[in-house]
N, C-alpha and C positions, 0 to 999 in steps of 0.2 A: 553397353557402348564400346566400339573397337577402338581403341587408344594406340593401337600398335602400329597402325599402318601410315604412309608417309601422307602427309597432309599439308595443306597451304597453296596459295596461289602459284608460287613460282613452280609446284609441280604440277599444276595444271595448265600451265605457259609451256612448258618444258611438253607437256603430253602433247599439244597442239602443232605438230609437223606440219599439217597441209597448211598454205597460206591461208591468210585471212581471207572471210568469204562476207560481203555486204548483199543483204538481197530486198531489193525494191519493191515498193506496193506495186501491185500487175493490178490489169486489168482482166474480169472473167467474162469472154464472152458466151455467148449462149452456149456454143458447142463446147464450152469448158475451159481450163485455164490455159492460158495462154504461155509458152516458154519463158522463162524468166534466163536474162543473160547471165550470166557469173552462177547460175545455180548449181547443185552438184546433180541435180536430176529435174527431168520434167516433172512437175507437180501432180502426183497422180491422187485422184479424190478417193481411188481405190483404196490408196495404202491407208492406214490409219494414222501414218507420221507422213505421207503426202511425199513419200520417197526422200525426206530430207536427212533421215538416218537410218542406219538397219538396224531393227529392234533385236535387241539381245537379251537373256535372261541372268538375273543376277545368280553368280556362281556365292557369291559370300552371302551373310546374314546382311540385311540393309535395313534398319528404321529411321522412318520420316515423320518429323512434326512438321504440320503446316499452320499458318497465319495469316489469312487474307482479310482485307478493309471492311468490306462488306459482302452481301449475299442479295443486293439491289437491282442486279441485273444478272444478263446472261456472263458477261464477261469472268468475273470472279465467280460464279457456278460452274461457268465452264471449265476454268482452272481445276476448282477443287476436282469435278468429274473426270477430269485428262489426269489429273495425280491418280486419283484412286483407281480407276478403269487401267491405267496403264500399271500400277502397281499388281493390282490383280495378277494381269498378265505375266509380268516378269519377276513374281517372286519377292515384291518387294512389300514391306510392312507399312503402312500408315499408322502409326501410334495414336495420332490426336490431329483434329484439323479444330483450329480455333478462328474465331469471328472478333475482330477488333471492334465494329460498330458501324464508323463511319471516319471520313477524313478529320485527320488530326487528333483520334482519340489514341496518341501514342502511348499512355501510360498501361493502358489497357493492354495494348500489344506489347509493350516490355514485361508487363508483368505474365502473358501466354508463353514470349520466348524463354521467361525464367523458369516456366515450370518444366520444357520441353526436358532440361538438366533430369528432374526426377525420373522421367519416363525411357532415359537410357537410347536417346535417339543418335543418330549418327551424322544428321543434318538437319538444319532447321530449315524451310522453306518458308522465306518470306516474301508478301507482297506488302508490304509497304504505306501506312496511314498516315504517312509524312514523309518529305525528303530529306529532312535534318533532324540528328537528335539521336542516330542509334549506333555513334560509334561506341560508347562504352558497353551498352549491355551485348554487343556482338564480339568485343574483344573480351569480354569475361566469357562469354558461352567459350570463346576457340581457348582461353587458357584451360575452361572443362573437356578441352577432346572433341567438341562440337561445331561444324563449321557451319556458317551460313550462307542460303544461295539464294538469288534474286530472281523471282517470277512475275512477268506480267508488267510491273511497274519499276521504276529505279529508285535507288536511295543513293544520297550522297556521300555513304558511307566505303573507306576504301578496307572495309573488315567484313568483304563479302568474297568467298570464293570465285563464283561466277554466277551467271545469269541467264535465264531465259526470258528475252522481252522482245520488241519492236522499234521500230526507229519512228519516233515521235515527231520528229522535223519532218521525214519524208510522207509521215499521214498527212498534216499540215500543209504540205507543199502540193500533194496530191486533191488534196480539197479544194487548193487553188486553184490547179490548173483544171479542176472539174467547173470551176466556176467562169474561169477564162474560154472555157470553150462554150459556154453558154453568151457568151460576146456580153460581158458586163461593163465596156467602156462608158465611163461619165454617168454608170446607175451606181445608187448608194446602196452601200450592204452596210447593215447593223452586226454590230459584235459583241455576245454575252460569253466572255470567257471565264465566269463562274469563280470559284473559291480563290485567293492569294495563295501563294506559297507551294503551289503543287510544278514539280519541274518540268511535269510529261506535257501538263497543262500549256505551258508558258511556252514549251518549246514548238507544239503543234500551234499556239496562237500566233507568233511568230514568223513560223514559215508561212504561216497563209497569209500573213499581211505583206510578206516582201512580195511574193507570188501575183495575188491579186493586184498591189499597186503596180505590179510591173504590165499588168495588161490593162491598165487604164481604170480599174475600178474604182470607185470613191468611197473609202471606208471612213464610217462614223466613229468617232472616239469610242475606246474599248476600257471600261473600268473592271479589275477583280473584286469583286465584292459577294456576300451571299455565300451561298450553299451551293452543290453541284447535284441539285436536285430536278426535279420537274417544277415546281412550284415558284422555284427561281427562276428557270427558264420562262415559264409563261409570265411572269409579275414584271421583271425585266425587260423581255421583248415587246408586253403590253405598253410599257410604259414608253419605250423609245419608240413605238410605232407611231403612238399619240404625237409626240415631238417631231418624227420625221414620215408626214406622211405620205412620202414618195420615195422611200425604202423598196426596195424591189429584192434584196436578200437577207438574211439573217445566216451569220456562221456561229457555231457552239462548239467548243473541242469533244463534247461527249454526249450520249446518247438521252440521259433525263433532261439537261437542260435543252437540248434537241427537238423530243417531243413537246417540253413547255412551249418552247417559241413556235411550234407548227399550232398547237392547240391557242396560243395569243392571234396567231396568223387567221384563223377560221374565226374567232370572236370577233375579229375587227373585220372580217369580211375583206381582207387585202388580198391581192394577188401577188404573193411574197412567197421565194421557194427558200429553203433551211439547209444548210450544209452541215452536218455532222460527224462522228464517231464513234464505233460499236452500235451494232445489229442486236434490235430486241425486236421480238415478233409484231409489236403495235408498229414499228415502222414502215414493216412491207407495204402496208395499206398507203401511208402516205407518201411512200416512194411512188408507188401505183397512180396515186391521185396527182401528183404533179408538185406536191406541198416539200418534199424533201427533193432536192435536186441529185444530193450522191450522200451515201454513208459510207465512211470507211469502217471495214469490217475489222473485228480485233479478235484475234481466232484464239481464242482461251482455252478450250479443249487440246490444239494443237499444242499451245506453252504447256500446259500442264503433264500432256505426256512426253515432250523432250526433256523436262526437269530431271523425271524419273531415268529417261534413258541417259541422259549425263552424268546424273548422281550416282549410279551402276557402274557408268567408267569409271569417274573419281574412285569410287569407293576401291577399285579392285584393281586401277593404277593401270588402267586400260589406254591404248591412245584415242583422245577426246576428236570427235568433229571437229573444225577449225571455229574458233571462237574470235570476235573482233577484240582490238586493243583495248584498253581503257582512254576514253573520253573524258573530256570537263564534265560533262554531265552524268557520265556513265563511268565512275572512275575504278573498273575491273573487269575483268574480259567477260563477254557477254556474246551469245548466240541471237541477232535480231530474227525472228520469225517474219516470212513475207504476208503480207496484208492484201487485202481485195478491196477493189472501191466497188460498191454495188449502186449502180443506178436503174431507170426503168429497162435498161439492154438484158441484165441480167438477174434482175430482183427475181423471177421467177424460174431461174435453173440453179440460182448458189447452192452449193451443199453444206447448207447449214447444219445438218445433225455430224457433219467433218469437223466444220470448225468453229461454231459458237454454242450450238441449243443441245446441251445433255436429254435423253430420252426423257419424253413428259412423265413417265411414272417413277424416275429418278428420283432420291432426295438426297440431300446433302447429310452424310452420315451413314447413307445405306449402302449395302454392297452393290456396286455396280452391276 
């Protein structure tokens, strides 16, 4: 483990000489990605990093330890694939990949973070199982010379050097705008927000609600309960459909709840449209047949690649591509990866292998 190099959030911020960059969620038309205002370059799907940063190879030894929440969807497997493949291309070693098991399994993840000490990693890469509770374990790692990087979803700890994330409020707003484009004035919208205590989910839900209410949609009450599973999405949506037989939409903040909602819609024979986030392969048919109105892509592969590229730069004291300033919800410097809204118009042309889906024959723990 290299403990001689300069470390700390102050060093990272100092390296961010360029202005802060916030990247919005964008639509992907059939012809390709639309240009984003304020982006450093047009997103180029022929470039594994979409033109967001210039790929470099590590000049110094660099070891990463990675821990994610679960492997139930493409988002986290995409992050791991992106990290593994980018590390291979860039001369970085991934010492270990650990999986907490599910949201809320923080004790398991604490143990995984502590185990990185014995592996001599330079950075711990964390996709947290919960928003709160990480201060002590991350501070302890930092004292032993291991900084923590945040990937995928935020944690409320300030003991993070920097993160590669996405703007969860923007995801909620974009799904709200997709609803509004469907002319929902006076129509009822069911909400299945899932488990309580997840900051990324809360941000999506509240942003969606603000946009939907502004265009006249009638939002049924939302209750945070259960887990983020297909079964929760199915049972909660089914119950709500029985109570509100004239509902025309269902909103959920993540794919498994959304797929469960779509199953409930099919079982009840209702003509109800689902809005959700995170693309998985099963949703493609649901978008095509109209059960899903829109899905916000969450490009886990891009996040995984970028966290490796940022780690190389931080490890070698190189200038960092611009990071957003800390916010109340994300209290450390971070880069928000651009998302794509997937609808009937682009479901057949979206480059899933660049954004979300690892190669079919790749398995976690295998060499990409």
